[in-house]
KOLDO-45314 format. One record per atom (N, C-alpha, C): residue number from 0; residue in three letters; atom name; x, z, y. Coordinates in nm, 2 decimals, m for minus. Atoms other than C-alpha are relative to their C-alpha. Layout:
BEGIN
+-----+------+------+--------+--------+--------+
: seq : type : atom :   east :     up :  north :
+-----+------+------+--------+--------+--------+
: NUM :  ala :   CA :      X :      Z :      Y :
...
+-----+------+------+--------+--------+--------+
END
This chain:
BEGIN
+-----+------+------+--------+--------+--------+
: seq : type : atom :   east :     up :  north :
+-----+------+------+--------+--------+--------+
:   0 :  unk :    N :   0.01 :  m0.01 :   0.14 :
:   0 :  unk :   CA :   2.38 :  m1.97 :  m0.42 :
:   0 :  unk :    C :  m0.01 :   0.15 :  m0.03 :
:   1 :  unk :    N :   0.02 :  m0.14 :   0.02 :
:   1 :  unk :   CA :   2.27 :  m1.64 :  m0.58 :
:   1 :  unk :    C :   0.13 :   0.06 :  m0.07 :
:   2 :  unk :    N :  m0.10 :  m0.05 :   0.08 :
:   2 :  unk :   CA :   2.54 :  m1.40 :  m0.69 :
:   2 :  unk :    C :  m0.06 :   0.09 :  m0.11 :
:   3 :  unk :    N :   0.06 :  m0.04 :   0.09 :
:   3 :  unk :   CA :   2.43 :  m1.32 :  m1.03 :
:   3 :  unk :    C :   0.04 :   0.15 :  m0.04 :
:   4 :  unk :    N :  m0.06 :  m0.15 :   0.03 :
:   4 :  unk :   CA :   2.64 :  m0.98 :  m1.07 :
:   4 :  unk :    C :  m0.07 :   0.08 :   0.09 :
:   5 :  unk :    N :   0.07 :  m0.09 :  m0.09 :
:   5 :  unk :   CA :   2.49 :  m0.85 :  m0.75 :
:   5 :  unk :    C :  m0.14 :   0.00 :  m0.04 :
:   6 :  unk :    N :   0.14 :   0.00 :   0.04 :
:   6 :  unk :   CA :   2.14 :  m0.95 :  m0.87 :
:   6 :  unk :    C :  m0.02 :   0.07 :  m0.11 :
:   7 :  unk :    N :   0.00 :  m0.09 :   0.13 :
:   7 :  unk :   CA :   2.20 :  m0.79 :  m1.21 :
:   7 :  unk :    C :   0.01 :   0.16 :   0.05 :
:   8 :  unk :    N :  m0.02 :  m0.14 :  m0.04 :
:   8 :  unk :   CA :   2.32 :  m0.48 :  m1.04 :
:   8 :  unk :    C :  m0.12 :   0.06 :   0.06 :
:   9 :  unk :    N :   0.12 :  m0.05 :  m0.08 :
:   9 :  unk :   CA :   2.02 :  m0.46 :  m0.81 :
:   9 :  unk :    C :  m0.11 :   0.02 :  m0.09 :
:  10 :  unk :    N :   0.12 :  m0.02 :   0.10 :
:  10 :  unk :   CA :   1.78 :  m0.51 :  m1.10 :
:  10 :  unk :    C :   0.03 :   0.13 :  m0.07 :
:  11 :  unk :    N :  m0.02 :  m0.12 :   0.08 :
:  11 :  unk :   CA :   1.95 :  m0.23 :  m1.30 :
:  11 :  unk :    C :  m0.01 :   0.14 :   0.09 :
:  12 :  unk :    N :   0.03 :  m0.12 :  m0.08 :
:  12 :  unk :   CA :   1.91 :   0.01 :  m1.00 :
:  12 :  unk :    C :  m0.14 :   0.03 :   0.03 :
:  13 :  unk :    N :   0.15 :  m0.02 :  m0.02 :
:  13 :  unk :   CA :   1.53 :  m0.05 :  m1.00 :
:  13 :  unk :    C :  m0.04 :   0.10 :  m0.10 :
:  14 :  unk :    N :   0.08 :  m0.08 :   0.09 :
:  14 :  unk :   CA :   1.30 :   0.20 :  m1.16 :
:  14 :  unk :    C :  m0.06 :  m0.09 :  m0.11 :
:  15 :  unk :    N :   0.05 :   0.06 :   0.13 :
:  15 :  unk :   CA :   1.18 :   0.10 :  m1.52 :
:  15 :  unk :    C :  m0.12 :  m0.08 :   0.03 :
:  16 :  unk :    N :   0.11 :   0.08 :  m0.02 :
:  16 :  unk :   CA :   0.84 :   0.01 :  m1.38 :
:  16 :  unk :    C :   0.00 :  m0.11 :   0.08 :
:  17 :  unk :    N :  m0.02 :   0.12 :  m0.07 :
:  17 :  unk :   CA :   0.97 :  m0.22 :  m1.12 :
:  17 :  unk :    C :   0.08 :  m0.11 :  m0.08 :
:  18 :  unk :    N :  m0.06 :   0.11 :   0.08 :
:  18 :  unk :   CA :   1.19 :  m0.39 :  m1.37 :
:  18 :  unk :    C :  m0.10 :  m0.06 :  m0.10 :
:  19 :  unk :    N :   0.11 :   0.06 :   0.08 :
:  19 :  unk :   CA :   0.88 :  m0.44 :  m1.59 :
:  19 :  unk :    C :  m0.07 :  m0.12 :   0.09 :
:  20 :  unk :    N :   0.07 :   0.09 :  m0.09 :
:  20 :  unk :   CA :   0.70 :  m0.59 :  m1.28 :
:  20 :  unk :    C :   0.07 :  m0.12 :   0.02 :
:  21 :  unk :    N :  m0.08 :   0.11 :  m0.02 :
:  21 :  unk :   CA :   0.99 :  m0.82 :  m1.22 :
:  21 :  unk :    C :   0.00 :  m0.10 :  m0.11 :
:  22 :  unk :    N :   0.00 :   0.08 :   0.13 :
:  22 :  unk :   CA :   0.99 :  m0.93 :  m1.57 :
:  22 :  unk :    C :  m0.12 :  m0.08 :  m0.02 :
:  23 :  unk :    N :   0.13 :   0.06 :   0.00 :
:  23 :  unk :   CA :   0.63 :  m1.01 :  m1.55 :
:  23 :  unk :    C :  m0.01 :  m0.11 :   0.10 :
:  24 :  unk :    N :   0.01 :   0.10 :  m0.11 :
:  24 :  unk :   CA :   0.67 :  m1.20 :  m1.23 :
:  24 :  unk :    C :   0.09 :  m0.12 :  m0.04 :
:  25 :  unk :    N :  m0.07 :   0.11 :   0.04 :
:  25 :  unk :   CA :   0.95 :  m1.41 :  m1.37 :
:  25 :  unk :    C :  m0.07 :  m0.07 :  m0.12 :
:  26 :  unk :    N :   0.08 :   0.08 :   0.10 :
:  26 :  unk :   CA :   0.74 :  m1.50 :  m1.68 :
:  26 :  unk :    C :  m0.12 :  m0.07 :   0.07 :
:  27 :  unk :    N :   0.11 :   0.07 :  m0.08 :
:  27 :  unk :   CA :   0.45 :  m1.59 :  m1.43 :
:  27 :  unk :    C :   0.07 :  m0.14 :   0.05 :
:  28 :  unk :    N :  m0.06 :   0.11 :  m0.06 :
:  28 :  unk :   CA :   0.69 :  m1.82 :  m1.25 :
:  28 :  unk :    C :   0.05 :  m0.10 :  m0.10 :
:  29 :  unk :    N :  m0.04 :   0.10 :   0.10 :
:  29 :  unk :   CA :   0.83 :  m1.98 :  m1.57 :
:  29 :  unk :    C :  m0.13 :  m0.08 :  m0.05 :
:  30 :  unk :    N :   0.13 :   0.07 :   0.04 :
:  30 :  unk :   CA :   0.47 :  m2.06 :  m1.68 :
:  30 :  unk :    C :  m0.05 :  m0.09 :   0.09 :
:  31 :  unk :    N :   0.05 :   0.09 :  m0.11 :
:  31 :  unk :   CA :   0.37 :  m2.20 :  m1.34 :
:  31 :  unk :    C :   0.09 :  m0.12 :   0.01 :
:  32 :  unk :    N :  m0.10 :   0.13 :  m0.02 :
:  32 :  unk :   CA :   0.68 :  m2.42 :  m1.32 :
:  32 :  unk :    C :  m0.01 :  m0.09 :  m0.13 :
:  33 :  unk :    N :   0.00 :   0.08 :   0.13 :
:  33 :  unk :   CA :   0.64 :  m2.54 :  m1.70 :
:  33 :  unk :    C :  m0.15 :  m0.08 :   0.03 :
:  34 :  unk :    N :   0.12 :   0.06 :  m0.02 :
:  34 :  unk :   CA :   0.27 :  m2.63 :  m1.59 :
:  34 :  unk :    C :   0.03 :  m0.12 :   0.10 :
:  35 :  unk :    N :  m0.02 :   0.10 :  m0.11 :
:  35 :  unk :   CA :   0.40 :  m2.82 :  m1.29 :
:  35 :  unk :    C :   0.08 :  m0.11 :  m0.06 :
:  36 :  unk :    N :  m0.07 :   0.10 :   0.07 :
:  36 :  unk :   CA :   0.66 :  m3.01 :  m1.51 :
:  36 :  unk :    C :  m0.09 :  m0.09 :  m0.09 :
:  37 :  unk :    N :   0.08 :   0.08 :   0.08 :
:  37 :  unk :   CA :   0.39 :  m3.10 :  m1.75 :
:  37 :  unk :    C :  m0.09 :  m0.11 :   0.08 :
:  38 :  unk :    N :   0.08 :   0.09 :  m0.08 :
:  38 :  unk :   CA :   0.18 :  m3.25 :  m1.47 :
:  38 :  unk :    C :   0.09 :  m0.11 :   0.05 :
:  39 :  unk :    N :  m0.09 :   0.12 :  m0.06 :
:  39 :  unk :   CA :   0.48 :  m3.45 :  m1.34 :
:  39 :  unk :    C :   0.02 :  m0.09 :  m0.10 :
:  40 :  unk :    N :  m0.03 :   0.10 :   0.11 :
:  40 :  unk :   CA :   0.54 :  m3.59 :  m1.68 :
:  40 :  unk :    C :  m0.09 :  m0.11 :  m0.01 :
:  41 :  unk :    N :   0.10 :   0.10 :   0.02 :
:  41 :  unk :   CA :   0.22 :  m3.77 :  m1.68 :
:  41 :  unk :    C :  m0.06 :  m0.01 :   0.14 :
:  42 :  unk :    N :   0.06 :   0.03 :  m0.12 :
:  42 :  unk :   CA :   0.16 :  m3.87 :  m1.31 :
:  42 :  unk :    C :  m0.09 :  m0.10 :   0.01 :
:  43 :  unk :    N :   0.09 :   0.12 :  m0.01 :
:  43 :  unk :   CA :  m0.01 :  m4.18 :  m1.39 :
:  43 :  unk :    C :  m0.13 :   0.02 :  m0.07 :
:  44 :  unk :    N :   0.14 :  m0.05 :   0.09 :
:  44 :  unk :   CA :  m0.32 :  m4.01 :  m1.57 :
:  44 :  unk :    C :  m0.09 :  m0.07 :   0.10 :
:  45 :  unk :    N :   0.12 :   0.06 :  m0.07 :
:  45 :  unk :   CA :  m0.65 :  m4.18 :  m1.48 :
:  45 :  unk :    C :  m0.08 :   0.12 :   0.05 :
:  46 :  unk :    N :   0.09 :  m0.11 :  m0.04 :
:  46 :  unk :   CA :  m0.91 :  m3.98 :  m1.28 :
:  46 :  unk :    C :  m0.07 :   0.08 :  m0.12 :
:  47 :  unk :    N :   0.08 :  m0.06 :   0.11 :
:  47 :  unk :   CA :  m1.10 :  m3.91 :  m1.60 :
:  47 :  unk :    C :   0.08 :   0.07 :  m0.09 :
:  48 :  unk :    N :  m0.09 :  m0.07 :   0.08 :
:  48 :  unk :   CA :  m0.80 :  m3.78 :  m1.78 :
:  48 :  unk :    C :   0.06 :   0.13 :   0.06 :
:  49 :  unk :    N :  m0.06 :  m0.12 :  m0.07 :
:  49 :  unk :   CA :  m0.71 :  m3.51 :  m1.53 :
:  49 :  unk :    C :  m0.08 :   0.11 :  m0.05 :
:  50 :  unk :    N :   0.04 :  m0.13 :   0.06 :
:  50 :  unk :   CA :  m0.75 :  m3.16 :  m1.63 :
:  50 :  unk :    C :  m0.13 :   0.06 :   0.09 :
:  51 :  unk :    N :   0.11 :  m0.06 :  m0.08 :
:  51 :  unk :   CA :  m1.06 :  m2.97 :  m1.52 :
:  51 :  unk :    C :   0.04 :   0.12 :   0.07 :
:  52 :  unk :    N :  m0.05 :  m0.13 :  m0.07 :
:  52 :  unk :   CA :  m1.05 :  m2.68 :  m1.28 :
:  52 :  unk :    C :   0.01 :   0.11 :  m0.10 :
:  53 :  unk :    N :  m0.01 :  m0.11 :   0.10 :
:  53 :  unk :   CA :  m1.13 :  m2.45 :  m1.57 :
:  53 :  unk :    C :   0.13 :  m0.01 :  m0.08 :
:  54 :  unk :    N :  m0.11 :   0.01 :   0.07 :
:  54 :  unk :   CA :  m0.84 :  m2.57 :  m1.76 :
:  54 :  unk :    C :   0.14 :   0.04 :   0.08 :
:  55 :  unk :    N :  m0.11 :  m0.03 :  m0.09 :
:  55 :  unk :   CA :  m0.61 :  m2.54 :  m1.45 :
:  55 :  unk :    C :   0.00 :   0.16 :   0.03 :
:  56 :  unk :    N :   0.02 :  m0.14 :  m0.02 :
:  56 :  unk :   CA :  m0.74 :  m2.19 :  m1.39 :
:  56 :  unk :    C :   0.05 :   0.09 :  m0.11 :
:  57 :  unk :    N :  m0.04 :  m0.08 :   0.12 :
:  57 :  unk :   CA :  m0.68 :  m2.08 :  m1.75 :
:  57 :  unk :    C :   0.15 :  m0.01 :  m0.02 :
:  58 :  unk :    N :  m0.15 :   0.01 :   0.00 :
:  58 :  unk :   CA :  m0.32 :  m2.21 :  m1.75 :
:  58 :  unk :    C :   0.06 :   0.09 :   0.10 :
:  59 :  unk :    N :  m0.05 :  m0.10 :  m0.10 :
:  59 :  unk :   CA :  m0.26 :  m1.99 :  m1.43 :
:  59 :  unk :    C :  m0.04 :   0.13 :  m0.03 :
:  60 :  unk :    N :   0.04 :  m0.13 :   0.04 :
:  60 :  unk :   CA :  m0.40 :  m1.70 :  m1.62 :
:  60 :  unk :    C :  m0.09 :   0.07 :   0.11 :
:  61 :  unk :    N :   0.09 :  m0.04 :  m0.09 :
:  61 :  unk :   CA :  m0.66 :  m1.66 :  m1.37 :
:  61 :  unk :    C :  m0.14 :   0.03 :  m0.06 :
:  62 :  unk :    N :   0.13 :  m0.03 :   0.07 :
:  62 :  unk :   CA :  m0.97 :  m1.68 :  m1.60 :
:  62 :  unk :    C :   0.02 :   0.12 :  m0.09 :
:  63 :  unk :    N :   0.01 :  m0.14 :   0.06 :
:  63 :  unk :   CA :  m1.05 :  m1.33 :  m1.72 :
:  63 :  unk :    C :   0.11 :   0.10 :   0.06 :
:  64 :  unk :    N :  m0.08 :  m0.07 :  m0.07 :
:  64 :  unk :   CA :  m0.80 :  m1.17 :  m1.50 :
:  64 :  unk :    C :  m0.07 :   0.13 :   0.07 :
:  65 :  unk :    N :   0.07 :  m0.10 :  m0.06 :
:  65 :  unk :   CA :  m1.07 :  m0.95 :  m1.34 :
:  65 :  unk :    C :  m0.14 :   0.02 :  m0.08 :
:  66 :  unk :    N :   0.14 :  m0.02 :   0.06 :
:  66 :  unk :   CA :  m1.42 :  m0.80 :  m1.46 :
:  66 :  unk :    C :  m0.09 :   0.03 :   0.12 :
:  67 :  unk :    N :   0.10 :  m0.03 :  m0.09 :
:  67 :  unk :   CA :  m1.73 :  m0.77 :  m1.26 :
:  67 :  unk :    C :  m0.14 :  m0.01 :  m0.06 :
:  68 :  unk :    N :   0.13 :   0.01 :   0.04 :
:  68 :  unk :   CA :  m2.10 :  m0.77 :  m1.28 :
:  68 :  unk :    C :  m0.04 :  m0.13 :  m0.08 :
:  69 :  unk :    N :   0.05 :   0.13 :   0.04 :
:  69 :  unk :   CA :  m2.27 :  m1.02 :  m1.51 :
:  69 :  unk :    C :  m0.08 :  m0.07 :   0.09 :
:  70 :  unk :    N :   0.08 :   0.08 :  m0.08 :
:  70 :  unk :   CA :  m2.42 :  m1.31 :  m1.32 :
:  70 :  unk :    C :   0.06 :   0.00 :   0.14 :
:  71 :  unk :    N :  m0.06 :  m0.02 :  m0.13 :
:  71 :  unk :   CA :  m2.19 :  m1.24 :  m1.01 :
:  71 :  unk :    C :   0.00 :  m0.15 :   0.06 :
:  72 :  unk :    N :  m0.02 :   0.13 :  m0.06 :
:  72 :  unk :   CA :  m2.13 :  m1.62 :  m0.97 :
:  72 :  unk :    C :  m0.14 :  m0.05 :   0.05 :
:  73 :  unk :    N :   0.13 :   0.04 :  m0.07 :
:  73 :  unk :   CA :  m2.52 :  m1.67 :  m0.90 :
:  73 :  unk :    C :  m0.04 :   0.10 :   0.10 :
:  74 :  unk :    N :   0.05 :  m0.10 :  m0.09 :
:  74 :  unk :   CA :  m2.59 :  m1.33 :  m0.73 :
:  74 :  unk :    C :   0.10 :   0.04 :   0.10 :
:  75 :  unk :    N :  m0.11 :  m0.05 :  m0.08 :
:  75 :  unk :   CA :  m2.27 :  m1.31 :  m0.52 :
:  75 :  unk :    C :  m0.05 :   0.04 :   0.15 :
:  76 :  unk :    N :   0.06 :  m0.02 :  m0.16 :
:  76 :  unk :   CA :  m2.47 :  m1.32 :  m0.17 :
:  76 :  unk :    C :  m0.05 :   0.14 :   0.00 :
:  77 :  unk :    N :   0.08 :  m0.14 :  m0.02 :
:  77 :  unk :   CA :  m2.69 :  m1.01 :  m0.25 :
:  77 :  unk :    C :   0.11 :   0.10 :  m0.04 :
:  78 :  unk :    N :  m0.10 :  m0.10 :   0.03 :
:  78 :  unk :   CA :  m2.38 :  m0.83 :  m0.41 :
:  78 :  unk :    C :   0.09 :   0.02 :   0.12 :
:  79 :  unk :    N :  m0.09 :  m0.01 :  m0.11 :
:  79 :  unk :   CA :  m2.17 :  m0.89 :  m0.10 :
:  79 :  unk :    C :  m0.09 :   0.07 :   0.12 :
:  80 :  unk :    N :   0.09 :  m0.07 :  m0.10 :
:  80 :  unk :   CA :  m2.48 :  m0.79 :   0.13 :
:  80 :  unk :    C :  m0.01 :   0.14 :  m0.03 :
:  81 :  unk :    N :   0.02 :  m0.13 :   0.05 :
:  81 :  unk :   CA :  m2.52 :  m0.49 :  m0.07 :
:  81 :  unk :    C :   0.13 :   0.08 :   0.05 :
:  82 :  unk :    N :  m0.13 :  m0.07 :  m0.02 :
:  82 :  unk :   CA :  m2.15 :  m0.39 :  m0.03 :
:  82 :  unk :    C :   0.03 :   0.02 :   0.15 :
:  83 :  unk :    N :  m0.01 :  m0.01 :  m0.16 :
:  83 :  unk :   CA :  m2.15 :  m0.47 :   0.35 :
:  83 :  unk :    C :  m0.08 :   0.11 :   0.06 :
:  84 :  unk :    N :   0.10 :  m0.09 :  m0.05 :
:  84 :  unk :   CA :  m2.47 :  m0.27 :   0.40 :
:  84 :  unk :    C :   0.05 :   0.15 :  m0.04 :
:  85 :  unk :    N :  m0.04 :  m0.13 :   0.04 :
:  85 :  unk :   CA :  m2.33 :   0.03 :   0.21 :
:  85 :  unk :    C :   0.13 :   0.05 :   0.07 :
:  86 :  unk :    N :  m0.12 :  m0.03 :  m0.09 :
:  86 :  unk :   CA :  m1.99 :   0.01 :   0.41 :
:  86 :  unk :    C :  m0.03 :   0.03 :   0.13 :
:  87 :  unk :    N :   0.04 :  m0.01 :  m0.14 :
:  87 :  unk :   CA :  m2.15 :  m0.03 :   0.75 :
:  87 :  unk :    C :  m0.13 :   0.05 :   0.02 :
:  88 :  unk :    N :   0.15 :  m0.04 :  m0.03 :
:  88 :  unk :   CA :  m2.49 :   0.13 :   0.72 :
:  88 :  unk :    C :  m0.01 :   0.10 :   0.12 :
:  89 :  unk :    N :   0.02 :  m0.09 :  m0.10 :
:  89 :  unk :   CA :  m2.41 :   0.37 :   0.99 :
:  89 :  unk :    C :   0.01 :  m0.07 :   0.13 :
:  90 :  unk :    N :  m0.02 :   0.08 :  m0.13 :
:  90 :  unk :   CA :  m2.37 :   0.10 :   1.25 :
:  90 :  unk :    C :  m0.14 :  m0.06 :   0.05 :
+-----+------+------+--------+--------+--------+
END
């Protein structure tokens, strides 16, 4: 069992930036576990009623978490090849 007093003391000793990161991490965990609970509430959903991959990724805050070149999903092979060539062009 966690000793909440020790945990609180440890958190208070962290720099403010680390405390902010910890708060963000706790928020992320809460959202993920609430999503899991929602899925557990309806375990008998039919295959057609299951959420799409996009919905799952949006709920996990993965959609829109990075930015890249337009069309990367269709041009990824050439982009990766260019990156590899530029990194290892001396070999």
